[in-house]
LUMGU-791396 format. One record per residue: residue in three letters; x negated, y negated, z of N, C-alpha, C in turn. Coordinates in pm, whole numbers, plus 32768, in hexadecimal, padded with zeros to 4 digits. Example, Ala and Ser with C-alpha at 12.3 -4.5 7.8 and 13.67 -1.06 7.14 Angstrom:
residues 2
ALA7AD98239830C7B3281C2830C7AD8814A830CSER7AFB80E182C47AA9806A82CA7AF67FFD8313
This chain:
residues 193
MET6A8909A9B2226ADD0948B26C6B4C0965B27ALEU6B8D0948B3276C2D098FB3196C600935B30BGLN6CE4091BB2DB6D3E0905B2D56D8D090CB318THR6DFE086FB3516E860891B3B06F3708E3B35CTHR6F8108A3B3826FE70911B336701E08A5B2CFGLN6FE4082AB2BE701B07B1B2876FBC0791B200GLU6F6407EFB2006EEB07FAB1936E9907A7B18FTHR6E95077CB1FF6E3406DDB1FD6D8D06FCB23BALA6D3B06B8B2436CC30704B2696C9B06D8B312TRP6C7A0735B3336C67073DB3A46BBA0759B3D0THR6B6D0728B42D6ADB0747B4466AF1077FB4A2PRO6A8207FAB4AD6AB5081CB53F6A5207B9B582PRO6A5B078EB6176A2C0771B69F69A007BDB6A3ALA69070778B6E86890078DB70B68BE0801B780GLN686F087CB7B668BF08AAB81D68650864B879GLY68D50857B8E068D80800B937692307E8B949GLN6958079EB8EC69F30720B8DA6A39075CB88DTRP6A4D07F4B8A26B160863B86E6B5C07FBB8F9THR6BBD07D1B8F86C3707D5B8E96CA60831B8EETYR6D5D081FB9246D6B0889B9226DA10870B870ALA6DBA07DDB86F6DF6079BB7C96D91083CB796ASP6D350825B7706CF60837B7246D3C08F1B74DTYR6D030939B75D6D6C09A8B7896DAC09BFB709GLN6E1F094DB72E6EBA097DB6DF6EA90935B677LYS6DE90932B61C6DF1095FB5B26DC80974B571LEU6D9409FAB5AB6D3B0A73B5796DB40AEFB55FPRO6D530B20B4C86DCC0B91B4A36DF70C07B4E9ASP6E690C23B4EC6E900CA0B4CE6E530D07B4CBASP6DF20D2FB50F6DAD0D94B47E6D960E1FB4C6GLY6DBE0E4AB55F6DBC0EA2B5A76D100E8AB5DBLYS6CC90E6FB60D6C7A0E79B6486C990DC8B6DDARG6C600DF8B7256C660DBEB7896C390D4EB7BBTYR6C830CABB7A26C1F0C3BB7F86C320C52B888GLU6BED0C20B8956BB40C0DB91E6B5C0B31B95EILE6B8D0B1DB9B56B640AAAB9B96B6E0A75BA55ILE6AB30A9EBA736A770A84BAE76A010A06BB2BLYS6A1C09E3BB466A010933BB6769ED08DFBAFCGLY6A370917BA866A1D08ABBA0B69D10908B978ILE69C9097BB9D6694A09B0B92469F10A21B92BLEU69D80A5EB8AA6A380AE7B86169C80AF4B835PHE69DE0B92B89E69FE0C4DB8736A7D0C7CB819VAL6A3A0C99B79B6A540D1AB76A6A5B0D83B746THR6AA80E19B7A26A660E77B78A6AE50EC8B728ASN6A7B0F58B70B6B1F0FA3B6686B0C0FCCB6B4ALA6BFA1014B6B16BD21087B6B86B9A10BCB71BPRO6C0C1118B7956B8F116AB7E16BB911F7B77FASN6B5A125DB7C56B3412C9B77F6B89132DB7CCMET6B8813BBB7966C28140DB7BE6C201448B861ASP6B92143EB86D6B87147AB9226B8413DCB999HIS6B5D138AB9496B8C12FEB9956C2F12E8B9B9GLN6C8312F8B91E6CF112FBB9566D421359B9BCTYR6CF513EAB9B96CEE147BB9CC6D60146DBA86THR6CA81414BAA36CA913D6BB4F6CFC1391BB4AVAL6D0B1313BAE86D5B12B5BB2B6DC012EEBB50THR6E00133FBAFE6E85139EBAF86EB413C3BB70GLU6E56143ABB636E3B1463BC1C6E42142FBC93ILE6E401357BC8D6E241363BCF96EA912E1BCE4VAL6EBB12D7BC916F371273BCA36FB112E3BCE9ALA6FCF136CBC906FD613A0BD1C703113E3BD68GLU6F9113DDBDCA6F5A13C9BE3A6FA313B7BE7FLEU6F46130EBE626F8A1244BEA47035126DBE92ARG709E125FBE1C70FE125FBDFA712712B8BE35ASN71261344BE9171631390BE9B717C136BBF76PHE710E133EBF62710E1313C023713112CAC042VAL71011247BFB7717311BBC00071EF11B8BFE0LYS72531225BF83729D122CBF59732C1232C01FVAL72D912F7C04E72E512F2C08A72F012C6C10CGLN7264127FC10A72831212C18372B91192C178LYS7307119CC10B733410F7C10E72E610C4C12BLEU72971092C0D7720A1040C0F471E70FDDC0A3GLY71F50FF8C03171FD0F8ABFFB71F80FADBF35ARG71C70F5CBEDF71B00FF2BE7671320FB9BE41VAL70DD1053BE0170A6102BBD8670AB0FEBBCF7PHE70450FA9BCD870250FB9BC576F950FD9BC2CVAL6FB70FD7BB586F7F1024BB106F370FA9BAA8ALA6ED00F8EBA9E6E980F40BA066EF40F72B98APRO6F0A0F2AB92A6EC30EA9B9176F400E55B998CYS6F0D0E2FBA286F860DD1BA476F320D50BA83GLU6F430CEEBA666EF40C6EBA626F0A0C52BB38VAL6E4E0BECBB666E6F0BE2BBD66E330B73BBD0HIS6E4E0B11BC2D6E020A7CBC2C6DF90A43BCB2LEU6D330AACBCDB6D1F0A85BD4B6D060A32BD8BSER6CEE09BFBCEF6CE3090CBCFD6CF308BCBC91ALA6CCB085EBCD16D1C07C7BC116C600812BB7FGLU6BC70844BBFF6BA30881BB9F6B780930BB8ASER6BCF098CBBDE6BD209FBBBA76C510A04BB83LYS6C7F09CEBB126D1B0A33BAAE6D160A19BA63PRO6D2B0ABCBA086D720B20BA556CE20B62BAACVAL6CE10BCDBAEB6CED0BDEBAD36D360CD3BAD5GLN6CFB0CF4BAD66D290D6BBA7C6CFD0E2DBA77PRO6D090E45BB4D6CEF0E8FBBB06CFA0F25BB37ASP6D050F77BB6D6D7D100CBB346D5E0FDFBB59ILE6D6D1017BC196DF11004BC006E0D0FA2BCE0PHE6E820F72BD056E840F7BBD5F6ECC0F5CBDE2PHE6EF10F51BE4B6F4B0F46BE836FAE0EBFBECEILE701A0E8CBEF1706A0E59BF1B707E0E59BF6APRO70A00E18BFE570DD0E6BC08471720E28C05EGLN71EA0E4DC08F729A0DF8C06672A40DA0C0ABALA72360D4FC10772290CCBC10F72370C80C0D5ARG71990C8CC06471460C35C03C71B00C28BF6ALEU720B0C81BF6A72360CADBEC4729F0C3FBE86PRO72160C1EBE35728F0BCABDF6730D0BD9BDDBGLN73160B78BD7E73960B8DBD6173DD0C16BCEBARG74260C1CBCC574410C91BC66741D0C67BC0FARG74410C04BB9F73FA0BCABB2E73940BAABB30ALA73390BABBBAB72B70B4BBBAB72820B73BB06PRO72260B2ABACC718C0B82BA48713D0B7FBA9EPHE710B0B65BADC70970B5DBB4C70990B35BC00PHE702F0BD2BC3A701F0BADBCA76FFB0B2FBCDCALA6FD20B01BD066F8F0A77BD1E6F740A9CBDF6GLY6ECD0A7EBDFD6E980A99BE536E0C0B26BE4CALA6DDD0B1EBEF56DB50BFBBEDA6E330C62BF11PRO6E310C9BBEC26E760D31BECF6E340D61BF28ASP6E680D99BFAD6E0D0DBFBFFE6DB50E5FC00CLEU6DEF0E5CBF696D9D0EFBBF646D640F03BE82ILE6D180EFBBEBA6CE60EE6BDF26C9D0F9DBDFDVAL6CA4100EBD926C511040BD836C381026BCD7GLU6B95105FBCF36B961034BC216B3810BEBBF5VAL6B4D10EEBBB46B201199BB326A941163BB0AILE6A1D1118BB586992112FBAF669B611A9BAA4SER69921183BA1C695711A1B9AF68C41151B941PRO688F11D9B90D67E31176B8FC67D410E7B8F4GLY683C10CDB8A3685D1068B84A68820FFDB8DBSER68900FF9B93A68C60FA6B97968AF0F96BA39ILE68281007BA5067CC0FDABAB167B60F1FBB31ARG67A40F24BA9B673D0E6CBACB67A30E54BB09LEU68330E58BAD868B30E1BBAB569200E45BB3EASP68E20EB1BB8369580E9CBBB069020EC7BC52ARG68840EFEBC1D68390F27BCE967D60EC3BD00VAL67C70E00BCA167B50DA3BCDB67E70D15BCB8VAL68340D03BC2968560CACBC1C69040C7BBC5ELYS691A0D25BC1169C70D0DBC5669EE0D40BD10PHE69760D7FBD6569260DADBE0369170D24BDFFTHR68FB0CC4BDB868A50C55BE5269480BCFBE17GLU69760C05BD7F6A1E0B66BDB86A600BA6BE3ETYR6A610C46BE2F6AF90C8BBE9D6ADB0C4FBEFCGLU6A1E0C3FBF3E6A260C2FBF926A640BBEBFBBGLN6A110B70BF586A310AB4BF926AC40A90BF72THR6AE70B00BF2B6BC60ADEBF376BD20B10BF90GLY6BDB0B63BFD36BFB0B5BC08A6C360C2BC028VAL6C190C5CBFE26C700CCDBFC96C270D71C064ALA6C9E0D63C0B96C8A0DA4C11C6C350E23C0E7GLU6C6D0E9FC0A36C1C0EEAC0616BE30F17BFB1TYR6B720F3CBFCE6B3C0F52BF176B000FE1BF07TRP6B61100DBEC46B1310A0BE9D6ABF1079BE27ILE6A4B10CFBE2A6A1910F5BDCD69F11178BD86VAL6A571194BCFB6A8D1277BD176A221254BC92ASP69AC129ABCB1696A12DEBC2069931366BC25PRO69D61359BB8169DA13FBBB7B69201472BB33LEU68D91423BB1A687C149BBAD3683014AFBB5EALA6868146BBBA7681414A2BC3F688614DABC97GLN68D8149DBC7E6966151ABC93692814FFBD33ILE69581479BD7A69381431BDCC699C1396BDFBVAL69DE137BBE5F6A6F12FCBE8569C712EFBEDCGLU69F11265BEF469A41200BF5669FB11D6BF70VAL6A2A119CBFF96A8E113CC00C6A2610E5C09ATYR6A421027C0716A1C0FE5C0A56A650F8BC0EEVAL6A5C0F55C14B6ABA0EFCC1A66AA40E96C1E9LEU6ADE0E36C1C06AA30D71C23A6A8B0D74C25FSER6A4F0D51C2AC6A150D1EC33A69E10C88C364ARG6A330C1DC39569F80BBDC37769AF0BA4C2FDGLY6A120BA1C28269DD0B4EC21E695F0BB2C1DAGLU69570C3BC1E468C10C9BC17969440D26C18DTYR68D90D9AC133693F0DD0C13B68D60E31C180GLY69130EE1C187686F0F0FC21968D10F9BC1C4LEU687F1027C1B768D0108CC19668F810A9C205LEU698410F0C1EF69D0116AC24C698611B4C1EFGLY695F11E0C19E6946127BC1C369221286C105THR68CE12F6C0B368A91343C04C68C613D5C05BPHE698E13CCBFE869D11470BFE16988149FBF8CLYS69D31542BF826974158BBF34696615E6BF55ASP69B91641BEE469B716BEBEFF6A50170ABF58GLU6A581760BFB76AD81740C0156B0416D0C07AASP6AAD167AC05E6AD5161EC0B26B7B15FAC0D2MET6B2615B7C0EB6BDA1580C0DC6BF214F5C109VAL6BF11487C0AA6BEE13F4C0AC6C391394C11BGLN6BF1136EC15C6BE91315C1B66C4E1274C16DSER6CB21221C1CE6CD8118AC19A6CE8115BC21FGLN6CA4111AC2386CDC1098C2A96D771081C27BVAL6D871048C2266DE20FFDC1B86E661059C1F4LEU6E74110DC1A76EB61147C17A6EA3119BC206ALA6E781190C2B26E9011C7C2F06EC9124BC2D3GLY6E8512DFC3306EEA1379C2EA6EC71396C266ILE6EBE1336C1CC6EA51381C16F6E591404C183GLU6E71145EC12C6E3314F4C1066E451500C0D2ILE6D6214F4C06D6DA1152ABFD06CB8156EBFC8VAL6CF715AABFA26CAC1611BF8A6C2015FCBF0CALA6BCC15C2BF1B6B3F1562BEE26B7F15D0BE27ASN6B641654BE2B6B341684BDAA6BB316A7BD55LEU6BE0167DBDAE6C891673BD586CB91615BD2DLEU6C5015B5BD4B6C751518BCBC6C3F155DBC39PHE6C0B15C3BC466B9815B2BBCE6B9215F3BB71ALA6B8B1615BAC26B77167FBA686B4816F5BA63
């Protein structure tokens, strides 16, 4: 049984009933906790290939965004509150344009980021390809990248009339394309170890 900081007994809610208040009672144990539609998802720390790819993508996005003065790029762990039932989610990487940036000391971002990147791991395939795909689509994330370090591909989905369509699957020497960050130039295979 989990304990709160006041050392009082706390019974975790049933799946589908999780709230942000329940999330705040979880231990700080290095795991990533996310609540989507009231369901708690727990993932372990990612492996080194995952983190290498995250680092490379962040570097590319940050450099482009900073030079163009477009906004900011954030990396997990960082809370995003998509909706009342889906908070927090902690995307691997997300981009917020300048006009939508929260106050400097905001503890989380409320709403749908313009671009989210998830780097899949063997244990997160269903979460990233099904659960988060659907939630990001429904909450209005304009662009969603699914990056697979094992297959060494980048899939870019863009929102059109409430549904994601595949902009492209990029691999090898392909230049990753983006509608949200139009003009960015990233060679796909440089993102992988």
